[in-house]
N, C-alpha and C positions, 0 to 999 in steps of 0.2 A: 751304477752298477759295480758291484764289488770286483774290481778289475784284478786284484790282487790275487784272488782264487781261481783265475783263468789260465788257460793253457791254450797257445794258439801255434798251428801248424801252419808255414806259409811257403810254398812252392815258388821258385823264382825270386827267392829273397836275397839272392846273391848281385840281383841287378838295382837299378837307379830308384826306380819307384817302389818295388816291393822291398828294397833293403830299407829305405827312409822310413816306410810304414812299420816295417818289424820293428825298427829303433822308436818310432812314436808308441807302438803297443807297449813296448818293452818299459816304455818311459811311466806308463800309467801303473806298473805293476805285473803285466803279464809275463809268463814264462814263454819262451819262443824257440819252436824248433825251428831253425833256419835250414830249408832244403834248397838246393843247387845241383844243377848238373856238374857245375866246377866245384870242388870243395874247397879250393882256394878263395873263390868268391865267397861261397857260403862262411869260411872261418872269419874272413874278413868283415863281414856284418856280425856276426856272432861276438867277435873281438871288440868292437866297437860298443855293442850292446853291453858285455862285462864291464868294458872300461869305465862306462858310465854309472856301474853299482848295479845291474842289472843281471837278470838270467836269460842265459842262453846258451844253445849247443847246437853245432854246426852238424849237416848230415849231407853226404854226397848222394845223390838222387837223379836216374834217368825215371822220368814219368811215364816211359814206355814200356819199362821193365818191371811187370808186375808180381816178379818173384822176388826181385830184389826190393820193391815197395813193401810186399809183405813182413820181409825181414825188417825195413827201417821203420814200420809203423809198431811192431813188437818192440825194437828198442826204445822208442821214443814213449812207449807206455812205461817201459821197467824206467826211463829216465825220468820221467815226469809224471807219472799218472795218467788220470784221465783228461783229455784233450775236450776244450769245447767248440775251437773256432778252426775252421780249415779255409783257407784262400789259395784258390787254384789260379796262381801268378803265371805260372811257367807259360810261355807261349813266345810267337814271332812269326817274323817272315825271312824268306830265303830268296836272294836275286834272282836264282834260276826259275821261280816260279810266278815272274812278272814281266809284264811286257816293256819294253823298251820305251814306247811311244805311248800316251794318253789315248789315242783313240788311231784306228787302223788307218791306213793308205795302201793304196795297190804297190805301189814301190816297195814297201815292206818285203815283199815276197821274194824279190831279186836282191835282197839287202843282206849280204852275210854279216855284217856289224849290227843288223838289229834284231831284235828277239820279238815277233810279232806272236799274236794268239796262236797261229798256225804251227809254231817253232817251239811251244812249251812243251816240255817233257811231262807226262801225265805222273809220273814217280816221284818229280819236284810238287807238284800239286799235293800228293799224296804224302810227303814228308811236312808240307805244312798244315796239312789238315789233322796228321797223327799230333803234331806237337802242340797243336791248340785244340784240338777237339778230344782226339782220345786221350791225352795228356790230363785232361780235366777229368773225363769220363773214368780213366783206370784208377787215377789217385781218389775219387770219389769212392769207389767201388771198395777200395782197401781201407779207407779211412772212415767211411759213413757209418759203417756197421756198429761199430764200438760207441757212435755218437746218438744213437736211437735211444731214446726217452731219456735224454740227459738235458735237464734244465738250462736254458741258454745255448742249445748246440745250434749253430750256425754253418752254411757255407757260403763263400763268395766267391765268385767266378769274376773272369776278367774279360769283358767284352770289348767291343771298339766302336767308335763311329763308323767304321766300314761295314758293319753288321746290319746297321738301319739303311743307311744310303751307301752301297759299294764303290770304293774309290778306285779311281784309274788307274793302270797299271797293276795295282796287286789283287789279281783274279781269286788266287787261291787262298789268301790271308782273309778278304772278305767274305769269302764263303765258308771257311772255318769259323768265324767270329758270329756269322748269324748262326751257324750251328750250336756254337754256344748260348746263343740266347735262347735257342729252343731247348736245348738240354737243361738249361736253368728251371725253365719253367716245368718243364715235363718232370724233374726232380722234386721243385716245391710241392706238386700237386701228388707225386709217390708219397713222399714223405712228411705230409702233412699232419696226419693222424698220429704219427710219432714224434710230433712235438721238434722236428727237425726242420729249421726253416732255411730255404736256398734263394740268393739274390745274385743280383750280379752288378757291377759298375761298369760304366763304359765311357772310358776317357777319351775327351779330345785329343789334342794333339800335344805331346809332352816331348820333348828332347830327351833322347837317352842314350845308351852306348851303341844300340842297334841302329837307329834312324839318324844318328847325327850326322854320317857323312851324304844322307840324303836331303838332310832341311839345312845343313850349313855349309860353306865354302870352306877351303884350307884356310883362308884367312879368317875364318868366325863369321863373315857376312851370311846373310840368309839366301838361300837359292830361290830360284824362280818359283818353284814349287811351295816353298815356304811362304813366299809372298801372297801366293793365290789362297793358301792355308789361312795368314792372317787376315786377308781383307774379307774371308769369309766367316769370319770368328767377331762376333758383334765386341766382345772385350779387347779385342785389337792386341792379343798377346798368346804367347805360349802357355800351357799350363805348368805349374809347379810341382814338386811332388807334395809339398804341403797342402797344395787345392783338393788332393785325395784324403786327406786324414778326417774331415768330417763327415763325410760321405761312409767312407770305410767304418768308423766308430761307430757311427750311427747304427748302422746294420750289424754290427757285433752286439750291440746293447738290446738286450732283450727286454728292458723297462722300456726302452725309447723306442722300439721297433719291433714289437713283440707281436704285431699283428700283420706285418711285412712280409711277404714271401711271394715269389715267382716273379719279383720285380726288376726291372731293368733301371738303374739310375745313372743318368746322364751326368757327366762332370766335364764339361765342354766349352764353358765361357759363351754358350749359345749358339755353338754351331750347328746343332741340328735343328734348331728352331730359326735359323736364318733361310729365307728361299731366295737370296742373292738380290733381291730389288726390296 
C-alpha cells in the first residue's frame, strides 16, 4: 500500500498502545492526527513522531462532545486534507463500575468496604458505557461522512477479550465492549456499499497506564489476577504494543484486507481459544 499518501485519525493516541501504533504508522509515512482527552499526552506522542522525522499534529479531544468533535474534524481536514484511516481507541474502565470480588458472597451485603453487584451506581456503568461505546459511535458519526466513497477508507474499533467472555469484576466494561463488537458489525454492513470497511481488534491482556495497578504490585511483581491471566494465556505472557502492529496494519491496508469487513480480530496469545483444560 502507498502509505505515504494516507492520513490516519487516532483517538486515545496519548496512551500506551495507541500512541505506540501512531508512531508505527507514522514510520511508514502515514500522516497522523493524534487525538487524546489530554492535550499534553497527545502532544507528547506527536512530538515523538515529529522528532523521528515524520508528520503528526496533536488535538485535545473529548469523544463524547460532538460539537467539539465537529470543530476538530474540520481542523484536521484543513491541516491534512482527506483522511483514510479512523482508529477508535479511546476507552477504558472506572473503578466504581466494578465489583470488589470476582463472585458474590452473602457477607458482601453487610461489608461496607466491599462493592458488590448491588452496590454499583448505575451512573458509573453509564460513564463506562459512554466512553467506550458512545465514544466510538459519536466519533464515527463525525468522521465517517467524509470517508464515504474514498478508496482505502477504513474504521478500526477497539474491542476486548471481555466482549466475548465477560471478565469478573468489570461488569460495565465487559458490556460496553460487547456493544463495540455489535456496532462494528452493524457499521460494516451499513457502509459496505460505500466502500468503507469497519473492523475491530480485540486485544488480550496488555499492561497499560490504566491497568498497571491492577496487574502489578508496587514492587513490580504480578498480582494474583495477573497470574490467573497468564495461566489462561497459552503463550504465557502479556502482550506488548508491537504485538498489535501486524493486525492493525493488515486491517489498514486495502490491498491486503480489502474484502475484510465486520470482523473482530483477536490479538490475545490464545486466551480466547483456551478452555482452561
